[in-house]
N, C-alpha and C positions, 0 to 999 in steps of 0.2 A: 212184802214181796215174796215171802215164803209161800203164801197161798197162791200167788201167781205162778210160781214154779210148779207147784202141785197141779194146778189147773192145766198148765202146758203139758205136763207129763201124762195126765189123764186124756187130754185132747189128742195127743199124738198116738196114744195106745188105742183109742177108739177109732181113729182114722185107719190104723193098721187092721183092726178087727173088722172094719166095714168092707174090706176087700173080699172077705169070704161070704158076704151076705148073698143069699139066694132067695128069691121070692117070686110069686106069681103076680105080675103087674096088672092082671085082669081082675084080681080079687081085691075089693075095696079095702078090707082091713089090712092086708099085707102091703098094699101100695101106700096107704097113708102112714103105716108104721115106719116104713123105710123113708118116706118123705119127711116125716117128723124127726126121725133120727138124723137125717142129713141136715135139716134145718137147725137142730140143736148143735150139731158139730160146726156148722157155718157161723152161727151166732156166737158160739164159744170162741172160735178163732178170731172173729171180729172184736169181741170183748178183750181178748188177750192183746191184740194189736193196739187197740185204743189205749189200754192201760200202759202198755210199754212205751207208747209215744206221748204219754201224759195228756191225752185228749179225754178228759174225764166228763165233760159236759154230756156227751152222747151215751155214756155208760148206763144210766138208769133206764133209758128207753130201750136200749138193746137188751138189758137184763130182763126187763118186763116181757119182751117178746120171747126171750129164751124160756122164762118161767111159763108163759102161756103155751108154748110148744110142748114143754114137759108135761103140763097138766093134760093137754090133749092126748099125748102119748100114753099117759097113765090111764086115762079114761078108755082109750082104745084097747089097751092091754086087758083092762078089767072087764070090759063088756064087748064081746065080738060084734054085737049088733050096732055098736057105735059107729063103725065104719060105714054102714049103710046111711046113717044120719049125716055123716060128713060128706058122703057122695051126693046125697040129695041136696044138701046145702050148696055144694060146689056147682051142681047142675042148675040150681035156682039162680045163682049168681051169673052163670053163663047165659041163661035165658034173658036176664036183664041186659047184659052186654049186647046180645044179638038183636033184641028189640030196639035198643038205642041205635045200633048200627043201621037198622032198617029205617029208622026215623031220619036218617041223613046226617048223623053226627060226623063232622069232618075228621075227627080224631080216630074214627073207626072205619074210614074209607076202605081200608084193606079188606074188611069183612063184607062190605057192600059189593065189591067186585067179584067176590067168590074165589079169590086166588089163594086163600088159606086153607 
């Protein structure tokens, strides 16, 4: 439980630090860095809550997602071009969603009507 207290302390400190973040949301690298930072904070908060409530079964899955977000953030920090790769991947996934919506998928009806 000593580690949990330490994690809570760090989590709270990083939440406070996030209030001062300023970034250009039109720049892929900056946008993804802030999004990954937020993802890591959210997953850490979930991790803390699960452990406090003794719901250990979901912890490994959550921890894996946290580590993956951390790796993405490190890659993005190390290589400025990585943001463009992430943006291209995101756009590719949205193209798949839109093509599926055009095909009449009932779960994507909102996209078919053009109201989004």
